[in-house]
MMTF fields as JSON, N, C-alpha, C and O atoms, coordinates in Angstrom:
{
  "mmtfVersion": "1.0.0",
  "mmtfProducer": "UNKNOWN",
  "numBonds": 367,
  "numAtoms": 368,
  "numGroups": 92,
  "numChains": 1,
  "numModels": 1,
  "chainsPerModel": [1],
  "groupsPerChain": [92],
  "chainIdList": ["A"],
  "bondAtomList": [4, 2, 8, 6, 12, 10, 16, 14, 20, 18, 24, 22, 28, 26, 32, 30, 36, 34, 40, 38, 44, 42, 48, 46, 52, 50, 56, 54, 60, 58, 64, 62, 68, 66, 72, 70, 76, 74, 80, 78, 84, 82, 88, 86, 92, 90, 96, 94, 100, 98, 104, 102, 108, 106, 112, 110, 116, 114, 120, 118, 124, 122, 128, 126, 132, 130, 136, 134, 140, 138, 144, 142, 148, 146, 152, 150, 156, 154, 160, 158, 164, 162, 168, 166, 172, 170, 176, 174, 180, 178, 184, 182, 188, 186, 192, 190, 196, 194, 200, 198, 204, 202, 208, 206, 212, 210, 216, 214, 220, 218, 224, 222, 228, 226, 232, 230, 236, 234, 240, 238, 244, 242, 248, 246, 252, 250, 256, 254, 260, 258, 264, 262, 268, 266, 272, 270, 276, 274, 280, 278, 284, 282, 288, 286, 292, 290, 296, 294, 300, 298, 304, 302, 308, 306, 312, 310, 316, 314, 320, 318, 324, 322, 328, 326, 332, 330, 336, 334, 340, 338, 344, 342, 348, 346, 352, 350, 356, 354, 360, 358, 364, 362],
  "bondOrderList": [1, 1, 1, 1, 1, 1, 1, 1, 1, 1, 1, 1, 1, 1, 1, 1, 1, 1, 1, 1, 1, 1, 1, 1, 1, 1, 1, 1, 1, 1, 1, 1, 1, 1, 1, 1, 1, 1, 1, 1, 1, 1, 1, 1, 1, 1, 1, 1, 1, 1, 1, 1, 1, 1, 1, 1, 1, 1, 1, 1, 1, 1, 1, 1, 1, 1, 1, 1, 1, 1, 1, 1, 1, 1, 1, 1, 1, 1, 1, 1, 1, 1, 1, 1, 1, 1, 1, 1, 1, 1, 1],
  "groupList": [{"groupName": "UNK", "atomNameList": ["N", "CA", "C", "O"], "elementList": ["N", "C", "C", "O"], "formalChargeList": [0, 0, 0, 0], "bondAtomList": [1, 0, 2, 1, 3, 2], "bondOrderList": [1, 1, 2], "singleLetterCode": "X", "chemCompType": "L-PEPTIDE LINKING"}],
  "groupTypeList": [0, 0, 0, 0, 0, 0, 0, 0, 0, 0, 0, 0, 0, 0, 0, 0, 0, 0, 0, 0, 0, 0, 0, 0, 0, 0, 0, 0, 0, 0, 0, 0, 0, 0, 0, 0, 0, 0, 0, 0, 0, 0, 0, 0, 0, 0, 0, 0, 0, 0, 0, 0, 0, 0, 0, 0, 0, 0, 0, 0, 0, 0, 0, 0, 0, 0, 0, 0, 0, 0, 0, 0, 0, 0, 0, 0, 0, 0, 0, 0, 0, 0, 0, 0, 0, 0, 0, 0, 0, 0, 0, 0],
  "groupIdList": [1, 2, 3, 4, 5, 6, 7, 8, 9, 10, 11, 12, 13, 14, 15, 16, 17, 18, 19, 20, 21, 22, 23, 24, 25, 26, 27, 28, 29, 30, 31, 32, 33, 34, 35, 36, 37, 38, 39, 40, 41, 42, 43, 44, 45, 46, 47, 48, 49, 50, 51, 52, 53, 54, 55, 56, 57, 58, 59, 60, 61, 62, 63, 64, 65, 66, 67, 68, 69, 70, 71, 72, 73, 74, 75, 76, 77, 78, 79, 80, 81, 82, 83, 84, 85, 86, 87, 88, 89, 90, 91, 92],
  "secStructList": [7, 7, 7, 7, 7, 3, 3, 3, 3, 3, 6, 6, 3, 3, 3, 3, 3, 7, 1, 1, 7, 3, 3, 3, 3, 3, 3, 7, 1, 1, 1, 7, 6, 6, 7, 3, 3, 3, 3, 3, 3, 3, 1, 1, 7, 7, 7, 1, 7, 4, 4, 4, 3, 3, 3, 3, 6, 6, 3, 3, 3, 3, 3, 3, 6, 6, 3, 3, 3, 3, 3, 1, 1, 1, 1, 7, 7, 3, 3, 7, 7, 7, 7, 7, 7, 7, 7, 7, 7, 7, 7, 7],
  "xCoordList": [-26.352, -25.523, -26.382, -26.075, -27.35, -28.081, -29.495, -30.053, -29.939, -31.234, -32.398, -32.47, -33.423, -34.431, -35.469, -35.772, -35.94, -36.815, -38.361, -39.331, -38.378, -39.831, -39.707, -38.695, -41.03, -41.2, -42.676, -43.622, -42.803, -43.978, -44.449, -43.792, -45.507, -45.943, -46.512, -47.362, -46.113, -46.729, -46.716, -45.62, -47.929, -48.285, -47.74, -48.065, -46.953, -46.378, -44.913, -44.145, -44.516, -43.121, -43.159, -44.202, -41.987, -41.773, -40.676, -39.727, -41.093, -40.058, -39.465, -40.103, -38.213, -37.437, -36.644, -36.005, -36.715, -36.086, -35.164, -35.328, -34.158, -33.196, -33.291, -33.984, -32.613, -32.815, -32.04, -32.121, -31.305, -30.532, -30.547, -29.869, -31.299, -31.221, -32.78, -33.679, -32.961, -34.266, -33.995, -33.192, -34.648, -34.312, -35.728, -36.806, -35.656, -37.056, -36.552, -35.457, -37.679, -37.554, -38.767, -39.925, -38.501, -39.429, -39.398, -38.496, -40.205, -40.04, -40.193, -40.847, -39.56, -39.496, -41.045, -41.739, -41.438, -42.931, -43.056, -44.147, -41.716, -41.734, -41.688, -41.669, -41.669, -41.692, -40.578, -40.665, -39.358, -38.326, -38.288, -38.011, -38.473, -38.622, -37.38, -37.615, -36.214, -34.957, -34.67, -33.852, -35.472, -35.212, -35.875, -36.723, -35.635, -36.17, -35.21, -34.048, -35.405, -34.538, -34.57, -35.639, -33.39, -33.214, -32.218, -31.048, -33.068, -32.306, -32.02, -33.063, -30.924, -30.819, -31.197, -30.385, -32.367, -32.84, -32.156, -31.902, -31.812, -31.172, -30.209, -30.605, -28.936, -28.162, -27.936, -27.037, -28.99, -28.949, -30.485, -30.587, -31.433, -32.901, -33.368, -33.44, -33.683, -34.478, -35.883, -36.801, -36.005, -37.254, -37.167, -36.366, -38.074, -37.908, -38.462, -37.966, -39.316, -40.072, -41.132, -41.454, -41.63, -42.84, -44.14, -45.004, -44.264, -45.546, -45.281, -46.173, -43.881, -43.686, -43.889, -43.303, -44.674, -44.834, -46.32, -47.014, -46.782, -48.297, -48.578, -47.928, -49.575, -50.089, -50.979, -51.965, -50.91, -51.716, -51.973, -51.06, -53.069, -53.252, -52.582, -52.09, -52.449, -51.554, -50.152, -49.48, -49.645, -48.226, -47.986, -48.853, -46.636, -45.968, -45.313, -44.436, -45.861, -45.249, -44.521, -44.998, -43.538, -42.834, -41.862, -41.443, -41.548, -40.845, -39.49, -39.38, -38.417, -37.027, -36.636, -37.356, -35.399, -34.904, -34.503, -34.226, -34.542, -34.405, -35.415, -35.291, -36.55, -37.863, -38.902, -38.827, -39.895, -40.831, -40.991, -41.177, -40.916, -40.743, -41.879, -42.619, -42.024, -43.119, -42.367, -41.424, -42.937, -42.711, -43.963, -44.96, -44.034, -45.147, -44.839, -45.79, -43.584, -43.166, -42.243, -42.142, -41.664, -40.753, -39.337, -38.423, -39.109, -37.68, -37.359, -36.213, -38.309, -38.119, -38.434, -39.219, -37.683, -37.987, -38.259, -37.444, -39.224, -39.756, -39.566, -40.272, -38.887, -38.776, -40.115, -40.21, -41.043, -42.33, -42.371, -43.431, -41.147, -41.082, -41.392, -41.091, -41.96, -42.282, -40.735, -39.874, -40.535, -39.348, -39.068, -39.992, -38.085, -37.642, -37.547, -36.725, -38.317, -38.158, -38.023, -38.786, -36.848, -36.815, -37.862, -38.377, -38.275, -39.473, -39.194, -38.04, -39.922, -39.894, -40.037, -40.736, -39.421, -39.471, -39.746, -38.921, -41.003, -41.313, -40.717, -40.772, -40.167, -39.677, -40.188, -39.455, -41.442, -42.502, -42.432, -43.161],
  "yCoordList": [-205.803, -205.361, -205.711, -205.118, -206.535, -206.804, -206.009, -205.615, -205.829, -205.369, -206.092, -207.32, -205.255, -206.044, -206.227, -205.328, -207.548, -207.915, -208.111, -208.183, -208.181, -208.532, -208.003, -208.032, -207.469, -206.994, -207.68, -207.662, -208.184, -208.684, -208.437, -208.97, -207.698, -207.381, -208.605, -209.171, -209.082, -210.38, -210.323, -210.351, -210.231, -210.117, -208.682, -207.758, -208.488, -207.034, -207.012, -206.215, -207.946, -207.724, -207.507, -207.501, -207.338, -207.137, -208.06, -208.245, -208.735, -209.677, -209.157, -208.777, -209.185, -208.5, -209.617, -210.479, -209.555, -210.483, -209.942, -208.755, -210.528, -210.258, -211.75, -212.7, -211.728, -212.887, -214.081, -215.23, -213.674, -214.971, -214.819, -215.562, -213.886, -213.601, -213.455, -213.245, -213.585, -213.375, -212.642, -213.098, -211.529, -210.805, -210.693, -210.577, -210.728, -210.364, -209.113, -208.97, -208.07, -206.727, -206.58, -206.637, -206.404, -206.179, -204.681, -204.355, -203.824, -202.368, -202.116, -202.826, -201.125, -200.628, -200.156, -199.66, -200.4, -199.978, -198.836, -198.426, -198.021, -196.683, -195.535, -195.712, -194.506, -193.345, -193.095, -192.41, -193.973, -193.883, -194.487, -195.687, -194.02, -194.361, -195.436, -196.446, -195.193, -195.742, -197.031, -197.817, -197.302, -198.569, -199.6, -199.381, -200.825, -202.23, -203.19, -202.804, -204.326, -205.395, -205.968, -206.274, -206.149, -206.574, -207.912, -207.917, -209.037, -210.206, -210.887, -210.997, -211.438, -212.235, -213.51, -214.284, -213.909, -215.477, -216.282, -217.426, -215.981, -217.131, -216.266, -215.157, -216.703, -216.163, -216.872, -216.619, -217.886, -218.67, -218.765, -219.04, -218.57, -218.624, -217.148, -216.372, -216.81, -215.715, -215.619, -216.268, -214.857, -214.828, -214.306, -213.433, -214.926, -214.536, -213.089, -212.5, -212.633, -211.439, -211.163, -212.021, -209.979, -209.492, -210.374, -210.597, -210.778, -211.627, -213.127, -213.975, -213.373, -215.003, -215.171, -216.119, -214.346, -214.375, -214.175, -213.389, -214.838, -215.06, -215.588, -216.483, -214.945, -215.328, -216.319, -216.014, -217.629, -218.733, -219.512, -220.161, -219.444, -220.303, -219.804, -220.654, -218.584, -218.09, -218.115, -217.848, -218.424, -218.539, -217.682, -217.388, -217.384, -216.779, -217.97, -218.77, -217.896, -219.106, -218.18, -217.11, -218.628, -217.972, -218.907, -219.994, -218.316, -219.248, -218.564, -217.346, -219.452, -218.88, -219.917, -220.833, -219.595, -220.426, -221.95, -222.776, -222.076, -223.421, -224.327, -225.545, -223.565, -224.304, -223.455, -222.238, -224.015, -223.396, -223.544, -224.643, -222.4, -222.379, -221.648, -220.914, -221.858, -221.317, -221.091, -221.78, -219.99, -219.44, -219.324, -219.021, -219.525, -219.252, -218.277, -217.741, -217.888, -216.857, -215.81, -214.7, -216.066, -215.249, -215.443, -214.942, -216.309, -216.679, -218.16, -218.59, -218.881, -220.288, -220.296, -219.537, -221.315, -221.41, -223.019, -223.807, -223.433, -224.766, -225.09, -224.344, -225.914, -226.296, -227.256, -228.365, -226.747, -227.437, -227.826, -228.116, -227.838, -228.303, -229.867, -230.691, -230.163, -231.634, -231.952, -231.149, -233.395, -234.017, -234.351, -234.911, -234.158, -234.596, -236.007, -236.488, -236.856, -238.294, -238.495, -237.987, -239.401, -239.732, -240.467, -241.281, -240.292, -240.883, -242.432, -242.731, -243.251, -244.685, -244.996, -244.297, -245.971, -246.433, -248.048, -248.847, -248.383, -249.803, -250.267, -249.605, -251.459, -252.098, -253.436, -254.411, -253.455, -254.606, -255.037, -255.929],
  "zCoordList": [-151.826, -152.828, -154.076, -155.11, -154.119, -155.342, -155.496, -154.472, -156.478, -156.74, -156.074, -156.122, -155.377, -154.746, -156.004, -156.787, -156.035, -157.142, -156.657, -157.411, -155.248, -154.662, -153.229, -152.529, -152.888, -151.677, -151.168, -151.955, -150.041, -149.584, -148.205, -147.312, -147.864, -146.359, -145.915, -146.604, -144.797, -144.228, -142.882, -142.322, -142.099, -140.907, -140.619, -141.364, -139.597, -139.383, -139.71, -139.17, -140.646, -141.166, -142.695, -143.348, -143.176, -144.81, -144.883, -144.12, -146.239, -146.753, -148.02, -149.001, -147.889, -149.172, -149.924, -149.321, -151.022, -152.041, -152.791, -153.073, -153.229, -154.443, -155.308, -154.945, -156.27, -156.944, -156.4, -156.834, -155.427, -154.714, -153.185, -152.475, -152.708, -151.113, -150.674, -151.488, -149.37, -148.673, -147.367, -146.553, -147.166, -146.021, -145.125, -145.708, -143.963, -143.009, -142.356, -141.813, -142.509, -141.858, -140.811, -141.225, -139.542, -138.617, -138.183, -137.411, -138.559, -138.209, -136.611, -135.848, -136.316, -134.757, -134.553, -135.44, -133.25, -132.968, -132.419, -132.024, -132.299, -131.952, -132.745, -133.963, -132.351, -133.22, -134.362, -135.381, -133.803, -134.505, -135.866, -135.853, -136.899, -138.322, -138.635, -139.299, -138.18, -138.725, -138.089, -138.565, -136.795, -136.194, -136.696, -137.561, -136.282, -136.755, -136.871, -136.743, -137.079, -137.321, -138.605, -139.134, -139.19, -140.738, -140.521, -140.138, -140.893, -140.807, -142.053, -142.698, -142.704, -143.852, -143.649, -143.142, -143.974, -143.831, -144.804, -144.427, -145.912, -146.862, -147.711, -148.07, -148.068, -149.018, -150.365, -151.166, -150.494, -151.614, -152.296, -153.492, -151.631, -152.062, -152.237, -151.284, -153.538, -153.691, -154.167, -153.665, -155.068, -155.714, -157.229, -157.562, -158.128, -159.442, -159.852, -160.813, -159.234, -159.609, -158.515, -157.693, -158.55, -157.677, -158.14, -157.292, -159.199, -159.758, -159.21, -159.185, -158.75, -158.287, -156.797, -156.273, -156.006, -154.826, -154.447, -155.092, -153.472, -153.132, -151.659, -151.119, -151.128, -149.788, -149.957, -150.627, -149.466, -149.564, -148.197, -147.686, -147.694, -146.438, -145.307, -144.564, -144.998, -144.043, -144.091, -143.095, -145.207, -145.458, -146.875, -147.698, -146.92, -148.019, -149.109, -148.784, -150.272, -151.152, -152.277, -152.657, -152.667, -153.849, -154.734, -154.336, -156.032, -156.892, -157.034, -157.176, -156.985, -157.02, -158.205, -158.603, -158.663, -159.703, -159.51, -160.38, -158.303, -157.629, -157.31, -157.174, -157.185, -156.574, -156.136, -156.304, -155.572, -154.911, -153.451, -152.929, -152.77, -151.211, -150.563, -151.218, -149.21, -148.335, -146.975, -146.588, -146.279, -144.97, -144.297, -144.953, -143.087, -142.278, -141.349, -140.781, -141.038, -140.002, -140.678, -140.157, -141.644, -142.435, -142.047, -142.701, -140.778, -140.585, -140.942, -140.812, -141.361, -141.927, -143.319, -143.887, -143.875, -145.373, -145.59, -145.11, -146.201, -146.534, -147.961, -148.639, -148.673, -149.868, -150.129, -149.604, -150.924, -151.358, -152.773, -153.328, -153.408, -154.741, -154.923, -154.059, -156.007, -156.134, -156.28, -156.639, -155.901, -156.188, -157.547, -158.137, -158.147, -159.467, -159.437, -158.657, -160.225, -160.539, -161.87, -162.691, -162.23, -163.688, -164.096, -163.329, -165.257, -165.875, -166.02, -166.331, -165.871, -165.876, -167.34, -168.074, -167.732, -169.315, -169.237, -168.794, -169.727, -169.832, -171.232, -172.269, -171.088, -172.273, -172.57, -172.732, -172.635, -172.798, -174.42, -174.854]
}
């Protein structure tokens, strides 16, 4: 129901992103164009835009409003954002 903000071909699949969702689409290998498998991988992690997604070292890396993520298969999501640490203050 949301607008698609990014598409990325990865291996033999298509990753589809809205601003808050990620889908995996594996096309059918037969002559039937409408066949295929569509899986919603996440209903809370999306992508900022087409410019916020890149293939790096055999994985797809993208930026969402909540962090930076990676997938190596299209069906898994790994949060690779740097942990947020409060700045330390020295009172010397």
